[in-house]
Structures are given as C-alpha cells and as structure tokens.
C-alpha positions as CSV (number, residue, x, y, z in Angstrom):
1,M,-14.1,-5.3,-22.4
2,P,-14.4,-8.1,-24.5
3,T,-13.8,-11.3,-22.8
4,R,-13.1,-14.7,-24.2
5,N,-15.7,-17.6,-24.3
6,T,-14.4,-21.0,-22.6
7,P,-15.8,-23.8,-24.6
8,T,-18.5,-25.7,-22.8
9,R,-20.0,-29.3,-23.0
10,P,-22.9,-29.8,-24.9
11,Q,-26.0,-29.3,-23.4
12,P,-29.0,-31.3,-24.1
13,L,-31.8,-29.8,-25.9
14,E,-34.2,-28.1,-24.2
15,G,-36.9,-30.5,-22.9
16,S,-39.9,-27.8,-23.4
17,L,-39.0,-28.3,-27.2
18,Q,-39.7,-31.9,-27.0
19,D,-42.8,-31.9,-25.4
20,L,-44.0,-28.9,-27.9
21,I,-43.1,-31.3,-30.7
22,L,-45.0,-34.3,-29.0
23,G,-48.0,-32.0,-28.8
24,A,-48.5,-30.9,-32.1
25,C,-48.2,-34.6,-33.1
26,S,-50.5,-35.3,-30.9
27,D,-52.9,-32.5,-31.7
28,K,-52.2,-33.5,-35.6
29,D,-51.0,-29.8,-35.9
30,V,-48.4,-30.2,-39.1
31,S,-48.1,-26.4,-39.2
32,R,-46.5,-26.0,-36.0
33,M,-44.9,-29.5,-36.3
34,H,-43.4,-28.0,-39.0
35,T,-42.2,-24.9,-37.2
36,L,-41.2,-26.9,-34.0
37,L,-39.0,-29.2,-36.3
38,D,-37.2,-26.0,-37.9
39,E,-36.3,-24.8,-34.5
40,W,-35.0,-28.5,-33.4
41,H,-33.0,-28.6,-36.7
42,E,-31.5,-25.1,-36.1
43,L,-30.5,-26.2,-32.3
44,L,-28.7,-29.6,-33.6
45,L,-26.9,-27.9,-36.2
46,S,-25.7,-24.7,-34.0
47,Q,-24.7,-27.1,-31.4
48,A,-22.7,-29.5,-33.5
49,A,-20.9,-26.2,-35.1
50,K,-20.4,-25.3,-31.5
51,S,-18.6,-28.2,-29.9
52,G,-19.3,-31.1,-32.2
53,S,-17.1,-32.8,-34.8
54,V,-16.9,-32.6,-38.7
55,E,-18.5,-36.2,-39.0
56,I,-21.4,-35.6,-36.6
57,L,-21.8,-32.2,-38.8
58,Q,-21.6,-33.7,-41.7
59,Q,-24.2,-36.3,-40.8
60,L,-27.3,-33.7,-40.0
61,L,-26.2,-31.7,-43.1
62,D,-26.8,-35.1,-45.2
63,R,-30.4,-35.2,-43.1
64,Y,-31.6,-31.5,-42.6
65,S,-31.3,-28.8,-45.2
66,T,-29.9,-25.4,-44.1
67,T,-30.4,-21.7,-45.1
68,T,-27.9,-18.6,-45.5
69,K,-28.9,-17.5,-41.9
70,I,-28.5,-21.4,-40.5
71,N,-25.1,-21.2,-42.4
72,Q,-24.1,-18.0,-40.9
73,V,-25.0,-18.9,-37.2
74,M,-22.9,-22.1,-37.6
75,L,-19.9,-20.3,-38.9
76,E,-20.3,-18.0,-36.0
77,Q,-20.8,-20.7,-33.4
78,A,-17.4,-22.4,-34.4
79,A,-15.6,-19.2,-34.7
80,Q,-16.4,-18.1,-31.4
81,Y,-16.0,-21.8,-29.6
82,G,-12.7,-22.2,-31.2
83,N,-14.3,-25.4,-33.5
84,T,-11.4,-25.1,-35.5
85,A,-11.9,-28.1,-37.7
86,V,-15.9,-27.5,-38.4
87,F,-15.1,-24.1,-38.9
88,S,-12.6,-24.8,-41.9
89,F,-15.2,-27.2,-42.8
90,L,-17.8,-24.9,-43.2
91,L,-16.0,-22.4,-45.3
92,K,-14.7,-25.2,-47.4
93,Q,-18.5,-25.7,-48.4
94,Q,-19.0,-22.2,-49.9
95,P,-17.7,-21.3,-53.4
96,A,-16.5,-18.1,-52.6
97,P,-16.1,-18.2,-48.8
98,V,-17.5,-15.1,-46.9
99,I,-16.5,-14.1,-43.3
100,S,-18.6,-11.5,-42.3
101,D,-17.9,-8.8,-39.6
102,D,-20.1,-11.0,-37.3
103,V,-17.7,-13.6,-37.8
104,R,-14.6,-12.0,-37.5
105,S,-15.8,-10.6,-34.4
106,K,-16.8,-14.0,-32.8
107,A,-12.9,-15.4,-34.1
108,L,-11.6,-13.2,-31.5
109,E,-13.2,-15.2,-28.9
110,G,-12.1,-18.3,-30.8
111,G,-8.5,-18.1,-30.3
112,V,-5.3,-18.2,-32.7
113,E,-6.4,-21.3,-34.4
114,I,-9.4,-20.0,-36.1
115,W,-7.1,-16.9,-37.3
116,K,-5.0,-19.2,-38.7
117,V,-7.9,-20.4,-40.8
118,I,-9.1,-16.7,-41.5
119,F,-6.0,-15.7,-42.9
120,D,-5.3,-18.8,-44.9
121,Q,-8.8,-18.0,-46.5
122,K,-8.7,-14.5,-46.8
123,P,-5.0,-13.2,-46.4
124,E,-6.3,-9.6,-47.1
125,L,-8.3,-9.8,-43.1
126,I,-5.1,-9.1,-41.4
127,N,-5.9,-5.1,-42.2
128,Y,-9.4,-5.6,-41.0
129,D,-10.1,-2.8,-38.7
130,F,-13.2,-2.8,-36.3
131,G,-13.8,1.1,-36.9
132,E,-13.3,2.9,-34.1
133,K,-12.6,0.0,-31.7
134,G,-9.6,-0.4,-33.9
135,D,-7.7,-3.2,-35.6
136,L,-6.9,-6.8,-34.5
137,V,-4.1,-5.3,-32.5
138,A,-6.1,-3.6,-30.6
139,M,-8.8,-6.1,-29.7
140,A,-6.9,-8.6,-28.7
141,T,-5.0,-5.6,-26.5
142,L,-8.1,-5.4,-24.9
143,M,-9.1,-9.0,-24.7
144,N,-5.6,-9.2,-22.5
145,D,-5.1,-12.1,-24.7
146,V,-1.5,-12.5,-25.2
147,S,-1.2,-15.7,-27.3
148,L,-3.5,-13.8,-29.8
149,L,-1.7,-10.5,-29.7
150,R,1.6,-12.1,-30.1
151,F,0.2,-14.1,-33.3
152,F,-1.1,-10.3,-34.9
153,L,2.0,-9.1,-34.5
154,A,4.2,-11.8,-35.6
155,A,1.8,-11.9,-38.5
156,G,3.3,-8.4,-39.5
157,L,0.7,-6.2,-37.7
158,N,2.2,-2.4,-36.8
159,P,1.0,-1.8,-33.4
160,N,2.1,1.9,-33.5
161,N,-0.8,1.8,-36.1
162,S,-3.3,0.9,-33.4
163,R,-5.7,2.8,-31.6
164,L,-9.1,2.5,-29.2
165,F,-11.1,5.2,-30.9
166,T,-8.2,8.1,-31.3
167,K,-6.3,7.3,-28.6
168,P,-2.8,5.1,-29.3
169,I,-3.0,1.6,-28.1
170,I,0.3,1.7,-26.5
171,D,-1.2,4.5,-24.2
172,V,-4.7,2.5,-23.7
173,A,-2.0,-0.5,-22.4
174,S,-0.1,1.5,-20.5
175,A,-2.7,3.7,-18.4
176,T,-4.9,0.3,-17.9
177,P,-4.2,-1.7,-14.7
178,S,-6.2,-4.6,-15.5
179,I,-4.0,-5.0,-18.8
180,K,-1.4,-7.7,-18.0
181,P,2.7,-6.8,-18.4
182,E,2.8,-9.4,-20.7
183,I,0.4,-7.6,-23.3
184,L,2.4,-4.3,-22.8
185,D,5.9,-6.0,-23.4
186,L,4.9,-7.6,-26.5
187,L,3.6,-3.8,-28.0
188,L,7.1,-2.5,-26.8
189,Q,8.8,-5.4,-27.8
190,H,7.3,-5.0,-31.7
191,G,8.5,-1.1,-31.5
192,A,5.0,0.5,-30.3
193,T,6.3,4.0,-29.1
194,K,4.2,6.9,-28.0
195,E,5.6,9.2,-30.7
196,K,4.9,7.0,-33.6
197,S,1.6,6.0,-32.5
198,L,0.3,9.7,-32.2
199,M,2.1,10.5,-35.9
200,A,0.1,7.5,-37.1
201,N,-3.2,8.0,-35.1
202,K,-3.0,11.7,-36.6
203,E,-3.0,10.1,-40.1
204,W,-6.1,8.3,-39.4
205,R,-7.8,11.1,-38.0
206,N,-7.4,13.0,-41.3
207,I,-8.7,10.3,-43.8
C-alpha cells in the first residue's frame, strides 16, 4: 500500500563525491572532472527542488544548465515532497507544461496543495486513471489520506466509479482493516454504494 513521505531536512552532499572532485582536480583529469561536476549539479538541483526555496533554485538555474531529464527529476522531487512553490515555479518555466505519469504518481505523496497546482494547470487530469490500480479516489483511499480523498471527492469525482483492479473501492475500503473509518465515511457521504459501484465497474470491464 502506498505511503506518504514526510519532507526531511536537507542532507549534506556526499563527502565521497567531494573527495572524487578534489582527486580529479589533483590528477588534472578534465574528463572525469566534467562528469563529477555534472553529478554535483544534479544533486544540488534535486535537493533544491525537494526542500529548497524558489530563490535558491533560481540561483542554481542561473548558474547551471539543465537537461530534460534533470527538469523531470526536479518536478518529481517537488511533487513528492510537497514543495508547492517550487513545483508551481518549475511548471511555469515550461511553455507548455507537461505533467508526466511519474510526476502524477509522486504528487500523490505530496498532498492536496500539489494537486491544486496540477488541477489549475491541467484541469482535465481530475479524470486521470492509473490503469488497473484505479483513479485518484482509489489511490487516496489506499493511501489512507483523508485530506487528499476529501479534496478529490469535493472536486467532483464519483466514488462509485472508483476501483482497485476490478473491485469497487467501497468494497476494498470496507474489507480492509487498516483503512481509516474517516475514509469509509467520506466515500459513503459522497454516495458510494455497492450496487452503483458494481454497475460502474461492470461498464469499465466491458470497455
């Protein structure tokens, strides 16, 4: 079952990497130095996206060039650790914001504020489906995240359309002891019933 990550304080960069950079400098190994500096830059940018501020990240971006891969990693880090300001900033740097499947998966751990940014940029993603794992309501239910589930339901998602693989999410929530009572209450309050869920999931299986 997915769990939500708690943001941690920034950790110092690995001392071994610093030693390797100093060693390459002493050995006058230019090629190795370039490779190590690229790794250093990626670590700095990733850490800034994870727990830094927009100002810090902007300074790093002014100094270092990025690649599509690094930009993706920064978005994933900001989404996963709920760094809303940086996440919004990174999306605004793109002429046509792209929120990949990996970013959406990480955003489930980032919480409500990250999803507010996502829906603001891409309202259609409210209907995003993780395939056999189900939709956003199903994922929030499995994560036992009351706030996130409340947000998705308030945004208009129908719990009767939610499933885990082919099993209605109301059945999953009812039969799983670890699911919080508040989760089940929210699903019921928003109209989840076994009959309606079975009908919706029968239609989904026939698509």
